[in-house]
Chimera marker file (.cmm) of the C-alpha trace (Angstrom):
<marker_set name="trace">
<marker id="1" x="-1.886" y="7.254" z="14.179" r="1" g="1" b="0" radius="0.5"/>
<marker id="2" x="-5.562" y="6.478" z="14.155" r="1" g="1" b="0" radius="0.5"/>
<marker id="3" x="-7.251" y="4.785" z="11.198" r="1" g="1" b="0" radius="0.5"/>
<marker id="4" x="-8.988" y="8.079" z="10.432" r="1" g="1" b="0" radius="0.5"/>
<marker id="5" x="-5.653" y="9.942" z="10.327" r="1" g="1" b="0" radius="0.5"/>
<marker id="6" x="-4.138" y="7.239" z="8.108" r="1" g="1" b="0" radius="0.5"/>
<marker id="7" x="-7.171" y="7.275" z="5.819" r="1" g="1" b="0" radius="0.5"/>
<marker id="8" x="-6.564" y="10.967" z="5.175" r="1" g="1" b="0" radius="0.5"/>
<marker id="9" x="-2.751" y="10.818" z="5.055" r="1" g="1" b="0" radius="0.5"/>
<marker id="10" x="-2.122" y="7.840" z="2.768" r="1" g="1" b="0" radius="0.5"/>
<marker id="11" x="-3.735" y="9.330" z="-0.382" r="1" g="1" b="0" radius="0.5"/>
<marker id="12" x="-1.689" y="12.511" z="0.148" r="1" g="1" b="0" radius="0.5"/>
<marker id="13" x="1.662" y="10.793" z="0.690" r="1" g="1" b="0" radius="0.5"/>
<marker id="14" x="3.807" y="11.119" z="-2.468" r="1" g="1" b="0" radius="0.5"/>
<marker id="15" x="5.131" y="7.542" z="-2.176" r="1" g="1" b="0" radius="0.5"/>
<marker id="16" x="1.894" y="5.820" z="-1.176" r="1" g="1" b="0" radius="0.5"/>
<marker id="17" x="-0.651" y="7.829" z="-3.192" r="1" g="1" b="0" radius="0.5"/>
<marker id="18" x="-0.014" y="6.196" z="-6.601" r="1" g="1" b="0" radius="0.5"/>
<marker id="19" x="-0.345" y="2.702" z="-5.133" r="1" g="1" b="0" radius="0.5"/>
<marker id="20" x="-3.301" y="3.682" z="-2.940" r="1" g="1" b="0" radius="0.5"/>
<marker id="21" x="-5.165" y="5.058" z="-5.968" r="1" g="1" b="0" radius="0.5"/>
<marker id="22" x="-4.323" y="2.089" z="-8.193" r="1" g="1" b="0" radius="0.5"/>
<marker id="23" x="-5.345" y="-0.399" z="-5.519" r="1" g="1" b="0" radius="0.5"/>
<marker id="24" x="-8.576" y="1.514" z="-4.897" r="1" g="1" b="0" radius="0.5"/>
<marker id="25" x="-9.361" y="1.443" z="-8.639" r="1" g="1" b="0" radius="0.5"/>
<marker id="26" x="-8.152" y="-2.188" z="-8.865" r="1" g="1" b="0" radius="0.5"/>
<marker id="27" x="-5.777" y="-1.280" z="-11.684" r="1" g="1" b="0" radius="0.5"/>
<marker id="28" x="-2.415" y="-3.026" z="-11.516" r="1" g="1" b="0" radius="0.5"/>
<marker id="29" x="0.250" y="-1.002" z="-13.278" r="1" g="1" b="0" radius="0.5"/>
<marker id="30" x="3.139" y="-2.539" z="-15.193" r="1" g="1" b="0" radius="0.5"/>
<marker id="31" x="6.788" y="-1.995" z="-14.264" r="1" g="1" b="0" radius="0.5"/>
<marker id="32" x="7.103" y="0.346" z="-17.261" r="1" g="1" b="0" radius="0.5"/>
<marker id="33" x="4.199" y="2.475" z="-16.034" r="1" g="1" b="0" radius="0.5"/>
<marker id="34" x="5.880" y="2.748" z="-12.620" r="1" g="1" b="0" radius="0.5"/>
<marker id="35" x="9.337" y="3.653" z="-13.925" r="1" g="1" b="0" radius="0.5"/>
<marker id="36" x="9.116" y="7.348" z="-12.985" r="1" g="1" b="0" radius="0.5"/>
<marker id="37" x="7.991" y="6.708" z="-9.400" r="1" g="1" b="0" radius="0.5"/>
<marker id="38" x="10.167" y="6.732" z="-6.293" r="1" g="1" b="0" radius="0.5"/>
<marker id="39" x="11.948" y="3.592" z="-5.125" r="1" g="1" b="0" radius="0.5"/>
<marker id="40" x="9.463" y="3.286" z="-2.255" r="1" g="1" b="0" radius="0.5"/>
<marker id="41" x="6.495" y="3.468" z="-4.622" r="1" g="1" b="0" radius="0.5"/>
<marker id="42" x="8.045" y="0.879" z="-6.927" r="1" g="1" b="0" radius="0.5"/>
<marker id="43" x="8.587" y="-1.455" z="-3.962" r="1" g="1" b="0" radius="0.5"/>
<marker id="44" x="4.956" y="-1.070" z="-2.930" r="1" g="1" b="0" radius="0.5"/>
<marker id="45" x="3.800" y="-1.890" z="-6.462" r="1" g="1" b="0" radius="0.5"/>
<marker id="46" x="6.010" y="-5.014" z="-6.404" r="1" g="1" b="0" radius="0.5"/>
<marker id="47" x="4.091" y="-6.135" z="-3.306" r="1" g="1" b="0" radius="0.5"/>
<marker id="48" x="0.718" y="-5.691" z="-5.030" r="1" g="1" b="0" radius="0.5"/>
<marker id="49" x="-0.517" y="-9.218" z="-4.286" r="1" g="1" b="0" radius="0.5"/>
<marker id="50" x="-0.084" y="-8.813" z="-0.523" r="1" g="1" b="0" radius="0.5"/>
<marker id="51" x="-1.503" y="-5.282" z="-0.272" r="1" g="1" b="0" radius="0.5"/>
<marker id="52" x="-4.930" y="-5.229" z="1.357" r="1" g="1" b="0" radius="0.5"/>
<marker id="53" x="-7.313" y="-2.765" z="2.944" r="1" g="1" b="0" radius="0.5"/>
<marker id="54" x="-7.369" y="-2.609" z="6.727" r="1" g="1" b="0" radius="0.5"/>
<marker id="55" x="-10.731" y="-1.483" z="7.914" r="1" g="1" b="0" radius="0.5"/>
<marker id="56" x="-12.008" y="1.316" z="5.762" r="1" g="1" b="0" radius="0.5"/>
<marker id="57" x="-9.442" y="2.472" z="3.194" r="1" g="1" b="0" radius="0.5"/>
<marker id="58" x="-6.196" y="2.039" z="5.142" r="1" g="1" b="0" radius="0.5"/>
<marker id="59" x="-3.625" y="0.341" z="2.907" r="1" g="1" b="0" radius="0.5"/>
<marker id="60" x="-1.590" y="-2.382" z="4.578" r="1" g="1" b="0" radius="0.5"/>
<marker id="61" x="0.623" y="-5.316" z="3.668" r="1" g="1" b="0" radius="0.5"/>
<marker id="62" x="0.030" y="-8.933" z="4.686" r="1" g="1" b="0" radius="0.5"/>
<marker id="63" x="2.978" y="-10.930" z="5.994" r="1" g="1" b="0" radius="0.5"/>
<marker id="64" x="3.545" y="-14.058" z="8.039" r="1" g="1" b="0" radius="0.5"/>
<marker id="65" x="5.356" y="-13.972" z="11.375" r="1" g="1" b="0" radius="0.5"/>
<marker id="66" x="7.659" y="-16.697" z="12.743" r="1" g="1" b="0" radius="0.5"/>
<marker id="67" x="4.629" y="-18.677" z="13.927" r="1" g="1" b="0" radius="0.5"/>
<marker id="68" x="3.124" y="-18.539" z="10.425" r="1" g="1" b="0" radius="0.5"/>
<marker id="69" x="0.397" y="-16.198" z="11.658" r="1" g="1" b="0" radius="0.5"/>
<marker id="70" x="-0.938" y="-13.616" z="9.209" r="1" g="1" b="0" radius="0.5"/>
<marker id="71" x="-0.173" y="-10.027" z="10.193" r="1" g="1" b="0" radius="0.5"/>
<marker id="72" x="-0.938" y="-6.665" z="8.629" r="1" g="1" b="0" radius="0.5"/>
<marker id="73" x="1.644" y="-3.902" z="8.375" r="1" g="1" b="0" radius="0.5"/>
<marker id="74" x="0.197" y="-0.466" z="7.687" r="1" g="1" b="0" radius="0.5"/>
<marker id="75" x="1.744" y="1.563" z="4.863" r="1" g="1" b="0" radius="0.5"/>
<marker id="76" x="2.844" y="4.372" z="7.139" r="1" g="1" b="0" radius="0.5"/>
<marker id="77" x="2.945" y="7.821" z="5.516" r="1" g="1" b="0" radius="0.5"/>
<link id1="1" id2="2" r="1" g="1" b="0" radius="0.2"/>
<link id1="2" id2="3" r="1" g="1" b="0" radius="0.2"/>
<link id1="3" id2="4" r="1" g="1" b="0" radius="0.2"/>
<link id1="4" id2="5" r="1" g="1" b="0" radius="0.2"/>
<link id1="5" id2="6" r="1" g="1" b="0" radius="0.2"/>
<link id1="6" id2="7" r="1" g="1" b="0" radius="0.2"/>
<link id1="7" id2="8" r="1" g="1" b="0" radius="0.2"/>
<link id1="8" id2="9" r="1" g="1" b="0" radius="0.2"/>
<link id1="9" id2="10" r="1" g="1" b="0" radius="0.2"/>
<link id1="10" id2="11" r="1" g="1" b="0" radius="0.2"/>
<link id1="11" id2="12" r="1" g="1" b="0" radius="0.2"/>
<link id1="12" id2="13" r="1" g="1" b="0" radius="0.2"/>
<link id1="13" id2="14" r="1" g="1" b="0" radius="0.2"/>
<link id1="14" id2="15" r="1" g="1" b="0" radius="0.2"/>
<link id1="15" id2="16" r="1" g="1" b="0" radius="0.2"/>
<link id1="16" id2="17" r="1" g="1" b="0" radius="0.2"/>
<link id1="17" id2="18" r="1" g="1" b="0" radius="0.2"/>
<link id1="18" id2="19" r="1" g="1" b="0" radius="0.2"/>
<link id1="19" id2="20" r="1" g="1" b="0" radius="0.2"/>
<link id1="20" id2="21" r="1" g="1" b="0" radius="0.2"/>
<link id1="21" id2="22" r="1" g="1" b="0" radius="0.2"/>
<link id1="22" id2="23" r="1" g="1" b="0" radius="0.2"/>
<link id1="23" id2="24" r="1" g="1" b="0" radius="0.2"/>
<link id1="24" id2="25" r="1" g="1" b="0" radius="0.2"/>
<link id1="25" id2="26" r="1" g="1" b="0" radius="0.2"/>
<link id1="26" id2="27" r="1" g="1" b="0" radius="0.2"/>
<link id1="27" id2="28" r="1" g="1" b="0" radius="0.2"/>
<link id1="28" id2="29" r="1" g="1" b="0" radius="0.2"/>
<link id1="29" id2="30" r="1" g="1" b="0" radius="0.2"/>
<link id1="30" id2="31" r="1" g="1" b="0" radius="0.2"/>
<link id1="31" id2="32" r="1" g="1" b="0" radius="0.2"/>
<link id1="32" id2="33" r="1" g="1" b="0" radius="0.2"/>
<link id1="33" id2="34" r="1" g="1" b="0" radius="0.2"/>
<link id1="34" id2="35" r="1" g="1" b="0" radius="0.2"/>
<link id1="35" id2="36" r="1" g="1" b="0" radius="0.2"/>
<link id1="36" id2="37" r="1" g="1" b="0" radius="0.2"/>
<link id1="37" id2="38" r="1" g="1" b="0" radius="0.2"/>
<link id1="38" id2="39" r="1" g="1" b="0" radius="0.2"/>
<link id1="39" id2="40" r="1" g="1" b="0" radius="0.2"/>
<link id1="40" id2="41" r="1" g="1" b="0" radius="0.2"/>
<link id1="41" id2="42" r="1" g="1" b="0" radius="0.2"/>
<link id1="42" id2="43" r="1" g="1" b="0" radius="0.2"/>
<link id1="43" id2="44" r="1" g="1" b="0" radius="0.2"/>
<link id1="44" id2="45" r="1" g="1" b="0" radius="0.2"/>
<link id1="45" id2="46" r="1" g="1" b="0" radius="0.2"/>
<link id1="46" id2="47" r="1" g="1" b="0" radius="0.2"/>
<link id1="47" id2="48" r="1" g="1" b="0" radius="0.2"/>
<link id1="48" id2="49" r="1" g="1" b="0" radius="0.2"/>
<link id1="49" id2="50" r="1" g="1" b="0" radius="0.2"/>
<link id1="50" id2="51" r="1" g="1" b="0" radius="0.2"/>
<link id1="51" id2="52" r="1" g="1" b="0" radius="0.2"/>
<link id1="52" id2="53" r="1" g="1" b="0" radius="0.2"/>
<link id1="53" id2="54" r="1" g="1" b="0" radius="0.2"/>
<link id1="54" id2="55" r="1" g="1" b="0" radius="0.2"/>
<link id1="55" id2="56" r="1" g="1" b="0" radius="0.2"/>
<link id1="56" id2="57" r="1" g="1" b="0" radius="0.2"/>
<link id1="57" id2="58" r="1" g="1" b="0" radius="0.2"/>
<link id1="58" id2="59" r="1" g="1" b="0" radius="0.2"/>
<link id1="59" id2="60" r="1" g="1" b="0" radius="0.2"/>
<link id1="60" id2="61" r="1" g="1" b="0" radius="0.2"/>
<link id1="61" id2="62" r="1" g="1" b="0" radius="0.2"/>
<link id1="62" id2="63" r="1" g="1" b="0" radius="0.2"/>
<link id1="63" id2="64" r="1" g="1" b="0" radius="0.2"/>
<link id1="64" id2="65" r="1" g="1" b="0" radius="0.2"/>
<link id1="65" id2="66" r="1" g="1" b="0" radius="0.2"/>
<link id1="66" id2="67" r="1" g="1" b="0" radius="0.2"/>
<link id1="67" id2="68" r="1" g="1" b="0" radius="0.2"/>
<link id1="68" id2="69" r="1" g="1" b="0" radius="0.2"/>
<link id1="69" id2="70" r="1" g="1" b="0" radius="0.2"/>
<link id1="70" id2="71" r="1" g="1" b="0" radius="0.2"/>
<link id1="71" id2="72" r="1" g="1" b="0" radius="0.2"/>
<link id1="72" id2="73" r="1" g="1" b="0" radius="0.2"/>
<link id1="73" id2="74" r="1" g="1" b="0" radius="0.2"/>
<link id1="74" id2="75" r="1" g="1" b="0" radius="0.2"/>
<link id1="75" id2="76" r="1" g="1" b="0" radius="0.2"/>
<link id1="76" id2="77" r="1" g="1" b="0" radius="0.2"/>
</marker_set>
């Protein structure tokens, strides 16, 4: 998927959309506020501190590989 395709798909994905919107608005929701969301959405909210924007509005997650290098994993719709 291209960044442009992801940029359009992420806000429409039922699991990613709530996190995408909250991250865009910089509003961190509590566990109680997330209780009605899917398991996937809840897991994304739990990773809030490592969620970042790749390029222009593509949500991704930072992680460290075996060589302690920072990598980005795209939240794939």
